[in-house]
N, C-alpha and C positions, 0 to 999 in steps of 0.2 A: 102766667107766669108763676112759677114754683118758687116759694121764698122761704127754704128751709135752709136753717144754719146750723152746722153742728158746732158742739162745744169746743172741739178742737180747732175750727175755724176762727172763733171767737178768741180762742186762747193766743193762737198763732197771731192774730191782728194785734192783741194788747202786747205780746211779746215784742214785735215789729216796732210798736209806737215807744215802748223802753227802750229799745237798742238805739232808735234814731234821737231819742232825748238824751242819752248817754252820750251818745256821737257829737252831737250838737254842744253839748255842755263841755265834753272834753276839747273840742275846738277851741272854746273859749277860755280854756285852761282854769274851768270854775270846777271846784270840789263838790261834792253832794251837799255838802254843809254850807257852803256859798250860795248854791241854787235855793236849797231849803230857807234859808235866812232871808235872801232876797224875796221870796215868796211870801214871807210872812210866817214861817213855821220855825220852831225851836230846836228840831231835830232832823235827822236825816232819814227818819223811819219809812216815812212815804216814798222819798226819792229812791232809797235802796230797795225797797221792797217792789216798787212799781218799774223801776229800770229793769228787773229781771222777772216781772210778772209772777213774785214768789206769793204763796199762799192767797191766790186770787186778786192780788192788789194791782191795780191800775189807775193811771190818769184818768181824770174826767175831763170835761170840756174846760171848765174852770182853771184846772192845773194846765191844761196846754195852753190857755190863753195867757197865763200868767209866766209860764216858762218861755213863751214867744216873745213877751214883752221883755222879761229880763235878759234873754240871749240876743234880743234885738234881730229877730228873725221872722219869717211868716208863720203861722199856725200850720199852713199847707206842708212847710219843710218837715214838719212832726209825723204827719199822716201818710202811711204807706199808700200806694195807688193799687187799686184792686187786680 
């Protein structure tokens, strides 16, 4: 099996996760600041950049775990199917 991944594929994957986080956060009527503070951060910089995959910023597994706990959803809800 050939396992080559293009940078565009990875960028698209990060963008889909960011979009899903934003969608789930909005459903709970939380602002980026609300989510950031609940995750233990003092500013929205991570959330705002990672939701749109700006400047190579993206959520890591720890972020997704925290987000799923704060939003009371499964971490699987944040990861797009391939």
